[in-house]
C-alpha positions as semicolon CSV with decimal commas, in nm:
position;residue;x (nm);y (nm);z (nm)
1;M;1,962;0,237;1,243
2;S;2,222;0,220;1,006
3;A;2,226;0,357;0,644
4;A;2,252;0,000;0,494
5;E;1,909;-0,130;0,687
6;G;1,759;0,166;0,505
7;T;1,598;0,535;0,588
8;G;1,401;0,506;0,904
9;V;1,037;0,689;0,876
10;I;0,762;0,814;1,150
11;Q;0,388;0,838;0,992
12;V;0,143;1,015;1,231
13;N;-0,117;1,218;1,237
14;L;-0,051;1,470;1,470
15;N;-0,396;1,623;1,515
16;N;-0,283;1,951;1,487
17;S;-0,116;1,939;1,832
18;W;0,220;2,179;1,939
19;T;0,259;1,916;2,177
20;A;0,260;1,598;1,977
21;Q;0,465;1,714;1,699
22;Q;0,738;1,843;1,944
23;L;0,732;1,533;2,147
24;L;0,756;1,362;1,753
25;L;1,093;1,547;1,734
26;Q;1,198;1,343;2,033
27;T;1,090;1,054;1,916
28;M;1,241;1,030;1,610
29;A;1,590;1,108;1,778
30;E;1,535;0,818;2,019
31;R;1,454;0,571;1,692
32;R;1,716;0,756;1,492
33;S;1,416;0,828;1,230
34;N;1,552;1,051;0,954
35;I;1,186;1,119;0,762
36;A;0,863;1,186;0,894
37;V;0,482;1,142;0,675
38;L;0,281;1,425;0,887
39;C;-0,112;1,423;0,861
40;E;-0,258;1,785;1,031
41;Y;0,052;1,929;1,172
42;N;0,052;2,214;1,409
43;R;0,341;2,427;1,151
44;P;0,602;2,382;0,901
45;M;0,902;2,217;1,070
46;G;1,231;2,384;0,863
47;D;1,343;2,505;0,526
48;S;1,219;2,384;0,213
49;D;1,557;2,144;0,191
50;H;1,393;1,970;0,477
51;W;0,989;2,030;0,446
52;V;0,700;2,031;0,161
53;G;0,349;2,047;0,318
54;S;0,049;1,960;0,089
55;L;-0,134;2,313;-0,046
56;D;-0,434;2,287;0,213
57;R;-0,173;2,283;0,464
58;K;-0,305;1,920;0,587
59;C;-0,036;1,681;0,502
60;A;0,314;1,685;0,471
61;V;0,724;1,513;0,427
62;F;0,936;1,640;0,661
63;A;1,350;1,527;0,655
64;T;1,536;1,572;1,000
65;N;1,812;1,848;0,982
66;S;2,040;1,588;1,172
67;S;2,012;1,347;0,891
68;D;2,186;1,384;0,550
69;V;1,853;1,361;0,344
70;I;1,738;1,664;0,166
71;L;1,394;1,679;-0,011
72;D;1,502;1,877;-0,306
73;E;1,292;1,734;-0,552
74;Q;0,929;1,823;-0,430
75;G;0,600;1,907;-0,472
76;A;0,235;1,944;-0,370
77;G;-0,131;1,920;-0,441
78;V;-0,449;1,942;-0,271
79;G;-0,424;1,679;0,002
80;F;-0,079;1,566;-0,063
81;A;0,256;1,623;-0,054
82;W;0,533;1,484;-0,222
83;V;0,924;1,403;-0,234
84;W;1,172;1,200;-0,415
85;L;1,403;0,979;-0,209
86;G;1,696;0,881;-0,411
87;D;1,464;0,631;-0,645
88;V;1,150;0,580;-0,451
89;L;0,863;0,884;-0,493
90;L;0,737;0,896;-0,174
91;Y;0,353;1,076;-0,116
92;S;0,203;1,215;0,203
93;C;-0,176;1,222;0,179
94;Y;-0,466;1,316;0,400
95;C;-0,841;1,322;0,353
96;T;-1,061;1,413;0,584
97;P;-1,319;1,171;0,740
98;N;-1,587;1,436;0,709
99;C;-1,571;1,466;0,316
100;S;-1,877;1,305;0,094
101;V;-1,788;1,009;-0,131
102;Q;-1,749;1,269;-0,436
103;E;-1,510;1,451;-0,227
104;Y;-1,333;1,124;-0,204
105;D;-1,370;1,049;-0,555
106;L;-1,215;1,384;-0,632
107;F;-0,939;1,350;-0,403
108;L;-0,801;1,014;-0,554
109;G;-0,852;1,154;-0,916
110;R;-0,649;1,438;-0,803
111;L;-0,369;1,179;-0,647
112;E;-0,349;0,963;-0,939
113;F;-0,292;1,244;-1,176
114;S;-0,046;1,371;-0,977
115;I;0,128;1,031;-0,971
116;S;0,086;0,937;-1,351
117;H;0,204;1,287;-1,476
118;Q;0,579;1,237;-1,255
119;S;0,830;1,280;-1,495
120;R;1,035;0,957;-1,449
121;T;0,772;0,651;-1,549
122;H;0,796;0,338;-1,340
123;V;0,874;0,424;-1,069
124;N;0,928;0,297;-0,712
125;L;0,636;0,439;-0,516
126;I;0,552;0,493;-0,161
127;V;0,194;0,633;-0,078
128;A;0,104;0,649;0,297
129;G;-0,130;0,870;0,514
130;D;-0,413;0,888;0,735
131;I;-0,647;0,841;0,459
132;N;-1,009;0,745;0,657
133;S;-1,130;0,456;0,457
134;H;-1,220;0,151;0,627
135;S;-1,127;-0,213;0,476
136;P;-1,029;-0,567;0,597
137;E;-0,718;-0,557;0,330
138;W;-0,545;-0,327;0,580
139;G;-0,707;-0,486;0,899
140;S;-1,032;-0,309;0,958
141;M;-1,338;-0,502;1,087
142;R;-1,539;-0,339;0,782
143;L;-1,552;-0,199;0,456
144;D;-1,708;0,110;0,363
145;T;-1,709;0,285;0,047
146;R;-1,437;0,532;0,037
147;G;-1,258;0,179;0,138
148;S;-1,382;0,000;-0,214
149;M;-1,241;0,309;-0,409
150;L;-0,895;0,311;-0,214
151;S;-0,874;-0,063;-0,320
152;D;-0,961;0,027;-0,655
153;F;-0,732;0,323;-0,684
154;A;-0,442;0,113;-0,543
155;T;-0,486;-0,176;-0,796
156;S;-0,495;0,080;-1,074
157;L;-0,188;0,195;-1,017
158;G;-0,037;-0,151;-0,916
159;L;0,005;-0,046;-0,510
160;T;0,032;-0,343;-0,308
161;I;-0,045;-0,288;0,096
162;C;0,198;-0,239;0,387
163;N;0,015;-0,260;0,673
164;V;0,039;-0,559;0,879
165;G;-0,216;-0,737;1,154
166;S;-0,484;-0,561;1,263
167;R;-0,358;-0,309;1,511
168;P;-0,556;-0,010;1,554
169;T;-0,362;0,333;1,422
170;F;-0,644;0,550;1,579
171;R;-0,775;0,518;1,941
172;R;-1,028;0,807;2,073
173;A;-1,258;0,718;2,426
174;N;-1,385;0,363;2,369
175;S;-1,322;0,362;1,986
176;A;-1,019;0,197;1,787
177;S;-1,016;0,156;1,423
178;I;-0,738;0,162;1,137
179;I;-0,723;0,461;0,889
180;D;-0,360;0,474;0,838
181;V;-0,219;0,319;0,552
182;T;0,043;0,265;0,364
183;L;0,077;0,174;0,019
184;E;0,417;0,055;-0,185
185;R;0,475;-0,021;-0,560
186;F;0,814;-0,215;-0,603
187;P;0,978;-0,353;-0,933
188;S;0,852;-0,703;-1,054
189;G;1,120;-0,940;-0,933
190;G;1,260;-0,660;-0,677
191;R;1,296;-0,649;-0,310
192;Q;0,988;-0,517;-0,132
193;L;1,040;-0,115;-0,083
194;V;0,929;-0,091;0,284
195;T;1,025;-0,364;0,543
196;D;0,997;-0,387;0,909
197;W;0,604;-0,173;0,943
198;S;0,460;-0,171;1,275
199;V;0,210;-0,012;1,484
200;L;0,415;0,193;1,799
201;E;0,185;0,075;2,003
202;D;0,355;0,136;2,364
203;T;0,511;0,504;2,209
204;Y;0,311;0,798;2,327
205;S;0,263;1,002;2,089
206;A;0,039;1,267;2,265
207;S;-0,257;1,224;1,961
208;D;-0,533;1,011;1,887
209;H;-0,291;0,831;1,625
210;L;-0,064;0,616;1,704
211;Y;0,285;0,653;1,532
212;I;0,372;0,401;1,236
213;E;0,765;0,298;1,185
214;Y;0,887;0,150;0,884
215;L;1,216;0,161;0,659
216;V;1,286;0,255;0,313
217;S;1,521;0,065;0,109
218;S;1,561;0,245;-0,242
219;R;1,886;-0,007;-0,305
220;A;1,706;-0,300;-0,208
221;A;1,437;-0,219;-0,506
222;Q;1,709;-0,204;-0,748
223;K;1,836;-0,577;-0,745
224;T;1,688;-0,884;-0,705
225;T;1,770;-1,146;-0,424
226;R;1,763;-1,526;-0,342
227;H;1,583;-1,500;-0,049
228;T;1,213;-1,537;-0,006
229;T;0,992;-1,241;-0,051
230;I;0,638;-1,185;0,015
231;A;0,441;-1,265;-0,266
232;R;0,138;-1,003;-0,279
233;A;-0,190;-1,084;-0,484
234;P;-0,248;-0,724;-0,720
235;G;-0,569;-0,783;-0,671
236;W;-0,901;-0,652;-0,945
237;S;-0,998;-0,324;-1,002
238;V;-1,404;-0,274;-1,003
239;K;-1,368;-0,013;-1,242
240;K;-1,232;-0,231;-1,528
241;F;-1,473;-0,522;-1,463
242;N;-1,669;-0,611;-1,786
243;P;-1,930;-0,839;-1,736
244;A;-1,976;-0,928;-2,116
245;A;-1,632;-1,028;-2,146
246;A;-1,635;-1,226;-1,795
247;E;-1,939;-1,460;-1,940
248;L;-1,782;-1,486;-2,244
249;F;-1,486;-1,624;-2,124
250;F;-1,689;-1,867;-1,911
251;E;-1,869;-1,968;-2,201
252;L;-1,561;-2,039;-2,465
253;S;-1,380;-2,221;-2,156
254;G;-1,632;-2,445;-2,059
255;P;-1,722;-2,605;-1,720
256;S;-1,355;-2,700;-1,520
257;R;-1,248;-3,052;-1,491
258;L;-1,156;-3,191;-1,162
259;P;-0,864;-3,445;-1,103
260;S;-0,916;-3,790;-1,047
261;P;-0,983;-3,847;-0,650
262;E;-0,597;-4,024;-0,665
263;A;-0,429;-3,711;-0,831
264;L;-0,191;-3,530;-0,617
265;A;-0,274;-3,243;-0,362
266;S;-0,069;-3,014;-0,610
267;D;-0,294;-3,110;-0,901
268;H;-0,616;-3,034;-0,705
269;A;-0,436;-2,734;-0,633
270;E;-0,374;-2,638;-1,016
């Protein structure tokens, strides 16, 4: 990967395995990745210029020594760590699958507070990690309570989902699921920050989580493009739904007027 294409990122849960962590370094060298978004790592892998870990030592962001990436603007909380990559704010996050709904809500609340109180406003933002929730929005076959909570969290911050397809990111024995998520927020009219998102099914990770690989381009987010980009619906925030206001809206708007049968398909769609 060249610098013109973007910064290569690998996202993975290492399952606290020393072997998986050593293999990650080799995989990053082979695939020319500069940044790793890690969950459940074995031990820190660099100095403060190349490593920032969460306060509970559950997740981290790592920059290889061979790259020119320096993590000089950074911070951490319980369950997350963040760094600035140029004009992109990158968060690595982890929440245990054993936490209660109340604990999960507290985790999301701390994360949202941290993001909302960054020194720069309207930032280009990426939130990634093993957040242990299920939703069809990122390819899962089912929706659970934490999936609904994470979806609502993403909507409230204007984040969209980068996951593509329904390939599992976690496999153990006879079970498989998609619990590793990548979210982004980029300027209106700008290009996506995250491109070429994929699960590396054929690359051994020595963990029960598969590698996720993508490119992060900060310069692409700063300019508009004439090329077609993917339009992603912002979704709805359940917390902000007002039933009384919705009922009043439909009362005032009245029944919808259908076009005539001879109308064009575009008229019916409108």
